[in-house]
C-alpha positions in Angstrom: 17.3 43.4 -30.6 13.5 41.7 -30.6 15.0 39.1 -32.7 18.2 38.2 -30.1 16.1 38.7 -26.8 13.2 35.7 -28.4 16.2 34.0 -28.5 17.5 34.5 -24.9 14.1 34.4 -22.8 12.8 30.6 -23.1 16.6 30.0 -22.8 16.7 31.9 -19.9 12.8 30.4 -18.9 14.4 26.7 -19.9 17.1 27.7 -17.4 14.4 28.4 -14.4 12.4 25.5 -15.1 14.8 22.8 -14.1 16.9 24.5 -11.5 13.5 25.5 -9.7 10.9 22.4 -10.9 13.6 19.5 -11.6 12.7 18.5 -8.1 9.3 20.1 -7.5 10.2 21.0 -3.9 11.8 23.8 -2.5 11.9 23.0 1.8 9.4 20.3 1.8 7.0 22.7 -0.9 6.3 21.8 -4.2 7.6 24.4 -6.4 6.0 26.9 -8.7 5.3 25.9 -12.4 7.7 28.6 -14.2 5.1 28.4 -17.4 2.4 25.9 -18.2 3.7 21.9 -18.9 2.5 18.4 -17.0 2.1 18.0 -13.7 3.5 14.7 -12.2 3.5 13.6 -8.4 2.8 17.2 -8.0 6.2 18.4 -9.6 6.3 20.9 -12.9 7.5 19.5 -15.5 8.1 22.2 -18.8 6.6 21.2 -22.3 10.2 22.5 -23.7 12.1 19.4 -21.8 9.6 16.8 -23.2 9.1 15.5 -20.5 6.1 13.0 -20.8 5.0 10.7 -18.1 7.1 7.6 -19.9 10.0 9.7 -19.7 9.3 10.7 -15.9 8.6 7.3 -14.5 5.6 4.4 -15.6 4.1 2.3 -12.5 3.8 -1.2 -12.5 0.0 -0.9 -13.8 1.5 1.2 -17.2 3.8 -2.0 -18.2 1.1 -4.5 -17.8 -0.6 -2.7 -19.9 2.0 -2.8 -22.5 1.5 -6.3 -22.2 -2.6 -6.9 -21.6 -1.9 -4.7 -24.8 0.3 -7.9 -27.5 3.1 -5.1 -27.1 5.8 -6.3 -25.1 7.3 -3.3 -21.8 10.2 -1.3 -23.9 13.4 -0.8 -22.2 12.1 2.7 -21.0 9.2 0.8 -19.3 11.3 -1.5 -17.8 13.7 0.3 -16.0 11.1 2.8 -14.3 9.7 -0.9 -13.1 12.6 -1.6 -12.3 13.6 2.3 -10.5 10.4 2.2 -9.0 10.9 -1.1 -6.9 14.5 0.1 -5.4 12.9 3.0 -4.5 9.9 0.8 -2.7 12.4 -1.8 -1.5 14.2 1.2 0.8 11.7 2.2 1.8 9.9 -0.6 2.8 13.1 -2.0 5.5 13.4 2.4 6.6 9.7 2.2 7.0 10.7 -0.7 9.7 13.8 0.6 11.4 12.5 4.1 11.5 9.2 4.1 11.7 7.0 6.5 9.4 8.3 9.6 10.8 11.5 8.6 11.4 12.2 7.3 7.5 12.6 11.1 5.3 12.8 10.8 1.0 16.0 12.7 1.4 16.9 8.5 3.5 15.1 6.7 0.5 16.5 8.1 -1.8 20.9 7.8 -0.4 19.5 4.0 0.2 18.4 3.2 -3.4 21.1 4.8 -4.3 19.1 7.5 -6.4 18.8 11.4 -6.2 15.5 12.5 -4.3 13.7 13.7 -7.7 14.0 10.3 -9.4 12.1 9.4 -5.9 9.7 11.8 -6.5 9.1 11.3 -10.6 7.6 7.8 -8.7 6.1 8.9 -5.7 4.3 12.4 -4.7 5.8 12.1 -1.9 6.2 9.6 0.8 2.5 9.3 2.1 1.9 8.2 -1.5 4.7 5.8 -0.8 4.5 4.5 2.4 0.1 3.9 0.6 1.5 1.5 -2.0 4.0 -0.7 0.1 0.3 -1.1 2.4 -1.6 -1.6 -0.3 0.7 -4.3 -2.1 0.8 -6.0 2.3 -2.9 -6.1 1.7 -3.0 -7.8 -1.7 -1.1 -10.3 -0.9 -2.5 -10.7 3.0 -6.1 -10.8 1.3 -4.6 -13.9 -1.1 -2.6 -15.6 2.1 -6.2 -15.8 3.8 -7.9 -16.4 1.3 -5.2 -19.9 0.5 -5.2 -20.1 4.3 -8.8 -20.8 4.1 -9.4 -23.5 1.5 -7.2 -25.8 4.4 -9.3 -25.5 6.6 -12.0 -28.3 8.2 -15.1 -26.6 9.5 -15.2 -22.7 9.7 -14.2 -22.6 13.1 -10.9 -23.8 11.5 -11.7 -22.2 8.6 -11.9 -18.3 10.2 -9.0 -19.4 12.2 -6.8 -19.9 9.9 -7.3 -17.1 8.7 -6.2 -15.3 11.1 -3.4 -16.9 11.2 -2.7 -15.8 8.0 -2.8 -12.4 9.1 -0.4 -12.4 12.0 2.4 -14.8 10.0 2.6 -12.5 7.2 3.6 -9.8 9.5 5.9 -11.4 11.9 8.9 -10.9 10.4 7.9 -7.8 9.6 5.9 -6.6 12.9 8.2 -2.9 12.7 6.3 -1.8 9.9 3.0 -2.6 11.1 4.2 -0.5 14.2 4.7 2.5 11.5 1.7 1.2 9.6 -0.5 1.4 12.5 1.3 5.2 14.2 0.5 5.8 9.5 -2.9 5.4 10.3 -3.3 7.8 14.1 -1.2 10.9 12.6 -2.7 10.9 9.4 -6.4 9.1 9.7 -5.7 5.9 7.2 -7.1 2.3 8.5 -4.0 0.3 8.8 -2.1 -3.3 7.9 -5.4 -5.2 6.6 -7.9 -2.4 7.2 -7.6 -1.0 3.9 -11.2 -3.0 3.2 -9.5 -3.1 0.0 -7.9 -5.7 -1.6 -6.6 -6.2 -5.8 -10.0 -7.3 -6.1 -12.0 -4.5 -4.8 -12.9 -6.7 -2.5 -13.5 -5.4 1.3 -11.6 -8.1 3.5 -14.4 -8.6 6.3 -16.2 -9.7 2.7 -13.5 -12.4 3.3 -14.7 -13.8 6.1 -18.6 -12.6 5.4 -18.7 -15.3 2.4 -16.7 -18.3 4.4 -20.0 -17.3 7.0 -22.2 -17.4 3.8 -20.5 -20.6 2.6 -20.5 -22.3 6.1 -25.0 -21.4 6.3 -24.8 -23.4 3.0 -23.1 -26.6 4.0 -25.8 -26.3 7.2 -22.9 -25.6 9.8 -24.8 -22.5 11.0 -28.1 -21.2 10.7 -29.2 -18.1 8.4 -30.0 -16.0 10.2 -29.9 -11.6 9.7 -26.7 -10.8 11.4 -24.0 -12.3 8.6 -22.6 -9.1 7.7 -22.4 -7.9 11.4 -20.6 -10.7 12.5 -17.8 -10.7 8.9 -17.6 -7.4 10.7 -16.8 -8.4 14.0 -14.5 -10.9 13.3 -12.9 -8.4 11.3 -11.7 -5.9 13.9 -11.2 -9.1 16.7 -8.6 -9.1 13.8 -7.1 -5.8 13.7 -7.3 -5.4 17.5 -5.1 -8.5 18.4 -2.7 -6.5 15.8 -2.9 -3.8 18.2 -2.1 -6.0 21.3 0.7 -7.6 19.7 2.0 -3.9 18.1 1.6 -1.7 21.0 1.5 -4.0 24.3 3.9 -6.5 22.8 1.4 -9.2 22.8 3.0 -13.1 21.3 1.5 -14.7 18.4 0.8 -17.9 20.3 -0.9 -16.0 22.9 -2.9 -14.4 19.8 -3.4 -17.3 18.6 -5.0 -19.0 22.0 -7.3 -15.1 22.1 -8.4 -15.7 18.6 -9.8 -18.9 18.7 -11.6 -18.1 21.4 -12.7 -15.0 19.8 -14.1 -16.7 17.0 -16.3 -19.5 19.5 -17.6 -17.2 21.1 -19.5 -15.3 17.5 -19.5 -17.6 16.3 -21.8 -19.3 19.5 -24.9 -18.0 18.8 -25.4 -19.0 15.3 -23.9 -23.0 15.3 -26.9 -25.9 14.1 -25.4 -28.1 15.6 
């Protein structure tokens, strides 16, 4: 009998673990671990199921790490990344259509044609999913702003092109930007362009500061002790204009006129000529 119990008990535990812990959640609450196992995204995965991190889902960083090490990504790694990308694409669309609060994990999973468990295998929760979308946008936005700066002639034109690059980037996806501001208000998260960290770890206001410092070296601006403060004010002005677009319905054209005036005012005190 003891031998029979020893055989049945693990199987019963496995069934309970699969029933309770597969998706890791019940009524929005993380399920209790049936026994010690790997923890991914708030989901307890029993080691008896052989659920390793690679089986649960690899991030884009992990796929990239394989390539950096000279190893071609495995089929499983590529399949997991494709799943992740499908979730992100569906989430981006639904967040844009329904806002952060209006889009649910169930809706996102359905739009991606997969189970909620597949979503939770790649993202801890809805906020984790939304943060990744914002982080991707901000990395792209940082690149766009720096590219725009290279086309400018003179510091005023450089800063104006950086502002315009930001507004152009989100002009076709303002509902998503609106969702970002809603998320920021409700969850103490900085809105579009304000996580302040791009892919290289640079603060967004540092993008403006570097342009001011370059203009000082060229002799366009006088050097003073307010360069850091001025770069922060340039950044805050950029964000404030976004709020006007999203909350007050300001047009991009009107916003660009306002942007140029803001830049001129902030530069007036330190122009060398």
